C-alpha positions in Angstrom: 6.9 -133.8 131.8 4.1 -131.1 131.4 2.1 -130.2 134.4 -1.5 -131.2 134.7 -4.0 -128.4 133.9 -5.3 -126.7 137.0 -9.0 -127.4 137.8 -9.8 -123.7 137.7 -8.4 -123.4 134.2 -10.3 -126.4 133.1 -13.5 -125.0 134.4 -12.9 -121.7 132.7 -12.2 -123.5 129.4 -15.5 -125.5 129.7 -17.4 -122.3 130.5 -15.9 -120.5 127.6 -16.8 -123.4 125.3 -20.4 -123.3 126.4 -20.5 -119.5 126.1 -19.2 -119.8 122.6 -22.3 -121.6 121.3 -24.6 -119.3 119.2 -27.3 -117.5 121.2 -29.9 -118.7 118.6 -29.0 -122.3 119.3 -29.2 -121.9 123.0 -32.6 -120.3 122.7 -33.8 -123.1 120.4 -32.6 -125.7 122.9 -34.4 -123.9 125.7 -37.7 -123.7 123.7 -37.6 -127.4 122.8 -36.8 -128.5 126.4 -39.7 -126.4 127.8 -42.1 -127.7 125.2 -41.1 -131.3 126.0 -41.6 -130.8 129.7 -45.0 -128.9 129.3 -46.4 -131.3 126.6 -45.3 -134.4 128.4 -46.5 -133.3 131.9 -49.8 -132.0 130.4 -50.5 -135.2 128.6 -49.8 -137.3 131.7 -51.9 -135.0 133.8 -54.8 -135.3 131.4 -54.5 -139.0 130.9 -54.5 -139.5 134.7 -58.0 -138.0 134.9 -59.5 -140.4 132.3 -61.3 -143.6 133.3 -58.8 -146.4 133.6 -61.2 -149.1 134.9 -65.0 -149.7 135.2 -66.3 -152.0 137.9 -69.8 -153.5 137.7 -71.5 -154.4 140.9 -74.4 -156.9 140.8 -77.6 -155.7 142.5 -79.9 -158.8 142.2 -82.8 -158.1 139.9 -81.7 -154.5 139.3 -79.2 -153.5 136.6 -75.6 -153.7 137.9 -74.2 -150.4 139.2 -71.3 -149.0 137.2 -68.3 -147.6 139.2 -65.7 -145.8 137.0 -62.3 -145.2 138.5 -59.8 -142.8 137.0 -56.0 -143.0 137.2 -56.1 -140.4 140.0 -58.5 -142.7 141.9 -56.2 -145.7 141.5 -52.9 -143.8 142.0 -53.5 -140.6 143.9 -49.9 -139.4 143.6 -49.8 -139.7 139.8 -51.7 -136.5 138.9 -49.9 -134.6 141.8 -46.5 -135.5 140.3 -47.7 -134.6 136.8 -48.8 -131.1 138.1 -45.5 -130.5 139.8 -43.7 -131.4 136.5 -46.0 -129.1 134.6 -45.1 -126.2 137.0 -41.4 -127.1 136.8 -41.5 -126.9 133.0 -42.6 -123.3 133.3 -40.0 -122.6 136.0 -37.2 -123.5 133.6 -37.8 -120.2 131.9 -37.3 -118.2 135.1 -34.1 -119.9 136.3 -30.5 -120.0 135.0 -27.2 -121.6 135.6 -26.8 -124.3 138.2 -30.3 -123.8 139.6 -31.7 -124.6 136.1 -29.6 -127.7 135.8 -30.8 -128.9 139.2 -34.4 -128.2 138.2 -33.8 -130.3 135.0 -32.6 -133.2 137.2 -35.7 -132.9 139.3 -37.9 -132.8 136.2 -36.2 -136.0 134.9 -37.0 -137.8 138.2 -40.6 -136.6 138.1 -41.1 -137.7 134.5 -39.7 -141.1 135.3 -42.0 -141.5 138.3 -45.0 -140.5 136.2 -43.9 -143.0 133.5 -43.6 -145.7 136.2 -47.2 -144.9 137.2 -48.4 -145.3 133.6 -46.4 -148.6 133.3 -48.1 -149.9 136.4 -51.5 -149.0 135.0 -50.6 -151.0 131.9 -49.7 -154.2 133.8 -51.9 -154.1 136.9 -55.0 -156.3 137.1 -57.7 -153.9 138.1 -61.2 -155.1 139.0 -63.8 -154.8 136.1 -63.1 -153.7 132.6 -59.8 -152.0 132.1 -58.8 -149.3 129.5 -55.1 -149.5 128.7 -54.8 -146.5 126.4 -54.8 -143.9 129.2 -52.0 -145.5 131.2 -50.1 -145.8 127.9 -50.5 -142.1 127.3 -49.4 -141.4 130.9 -46.3 -143.5 130.3 -45.5 -141.6 127.1 -46.1 -138.3 128.7 -43.8 -139.1 131.6 -41.0 -140.2 129.3 -41.4 -137.0 127.2 -41.2 -134.8 130.3 -38.2 -136.8 131.5 -36.5 -136.2 128.2 -37.1 -132.4 128.5 -35.7 -132.5 132.0 -32.6 -134.4 131.0 -31.8 -131.9 128.2 -32.2 -129.1 130.7 -29.9 -130.8 133.2 -27.2 -131.4 130.6 -27.4 -128.3 128.4 -29.3 -125.7 130.4 -26.4 -124.1 132.2 -25.8 -121.4 129.6 -29.3 -120.9 128.3 -30.7 -117.4 128.5 -33.1 -116.5 131.3 -36.5 -115.1 130.8 -36.3 -111.4 129.9 -32.6 -111.5 129.1 -33.2 -110.6 125.5 -34.8 -107.3 126.6 -31.9 -106.2 128.7 -30.2 -103.1 127.2 -26.4 -103.4 127.2 -24.7 -100.6 129.2 -22.2 -98.7 127.2 -18.9 -97.5 128.5 -19.8 -93.8 127.9 -22.8 -94.2 130.2 -20.7 -95.5 133.1 -19.8 -93.2 135.9 -16.2 -92.1 136.1 -14.7 -94.3 138.8 -11.2 -95.4 139.5 -10.2 -99.1 139.3 -10.9 -101.9 136.9 -14.7 -101.3 136.9 -14.3 -98.4 134.5 -15.7 -99.2 131.1 -17.3 -102.5 132.3 -21.0 -103.3 132.3 -23.1 -103.2 135.4 -23.5 -107.0 135.2 -19.8 -107.5 135.4 -19.6 -105.5 138.6 -22.5 -107.5 140.1 -20.8 -110.8 139.1 -17.6 -109.6 140.9 -19.6 -108.9 144.0 -21.2 -112.3 143.8 -17.7 -113.8 143.8 -16.8 -111.8 146.9 -14.6 -109.4 145.0 -14.5 -105.7 145.1 -14.9 -104.4 141.5 -13.3 -101.1 142.4 -10.0 -102.6 143.7 -7.4 -103.9 141.2 
């Protein structure tokens, strides 16, 4: 009976499979995810500042006073969450690896919370005249931002980080002559070995 594959070997195989995806495809996925997060959060943030309800107060013989209330007035946390999601969408570009995946999960939760606020605005019985299109846009924006966050959480581990395309690869001829396995390897490989707690100059 064959032995079960070791967890480390399985993890290396999964990492190799992710790294084997074309760079152009990974950049395209990153672009789409960031656009989804920014567009969805921006739409929700804008919709939250629109007038959701108008309350008329009678003043006797005088014309009734008109009191407009925005989504932010009715749900103060709604625009705050949308702004955080908007900032998080931009932060996707500056992160990488596990941090980017965690950020994607946070953006998913933020988008769902914003969508829940829009759904509440669609069903709640506010005083006075109610405008339902702005809560609907807030709902759509939250779902779009959540979709971008979900794509980031699932696929963002091997996406390139901001500025990675401008990094010049270090050639072996430019490496200093040192003993050990670090000879002929890039500077990034040596830093990766240090991050793992290994000495790149010791075989």
